[in-house]
C-alpha positions, 0 to 999 in steps of 0.5 A: 601259811606265813607268819609276820612277827614285829616289835613295832609298827611305825607309820610311813607318813608322819601324822597319818597314823596306822589305820587297821580296819576293825581295831580300836583307835581310842577309848574314852571312859567317864563315870559318875557317882552323882546321886541326882534326882529328876522330875521333868516331863521334858527331856533333860541332860542326865548329870554325869552321863556325857562323854566327848570323843574326837575321832581320828578318822571321819570313816570310823564308827563309835561303839557307845556303851552306857550303864546307868543305875536308876531308882524310881519313886514308887509304883505307877511311875514311868520314865525313859532315857534316850542316847544322843549324838550332839542333838540327834537321838541315836538310840531310842524307840520309835514312839512319836510322843517323845517317850521312846528310849533305851531305858523304859522303866515302869513301876508296877508293884509296891516296893519299887522305891527300894530298888535300883534298876541297872539299865544298859545300852550298846550301839554302833554309831557312824558320826562321819566326823573327825571333829569333837562328837558329844554323846549324852543321855537325856531322860524324862518322867512320862507319868504326870508327876514323880521323881527318878534318881541316878545312882540311888533309890527313892529313900536314899538311906545311908546304909544303902551304898552308892552306885556308879553309872558310866559311859564308854566310847570306842573309836573303831577304824573302818 
């Protein structure tokens, strides 16, 4: 068995970079403590849940990790959130009624308005681009009416602390 020990790896061609398949090339992280509310039954952008990455290589994959803290109005309420790359849904269910998502919360007992639900999503995307790529979360109310919240519960009481939601993008060389 051989061992290679080095202190620095320097690219041979200026500007070409050192590409090691399977390694993280760059990381983009965004977080929000915004306490926003949503009532739309159509998909809308979720405030603060957007991040942009410009891949160094068009062959790279992007590992997308989303963590959202969501409150709902009460029982008998339903919402969904979907992850998009630019204008293309990339992480959602297959329901054709546009109610699919990586987040699907159904309030089915009283007391739901006091809770904050932590929802996560992880997916490996292949944007096939070295131009800027925007990842964002869009959400909607699926029931006829109601409100859902980011980073707070329905009552938004002062004695209930703020939460944060985040998105992490990692470019993985191929």
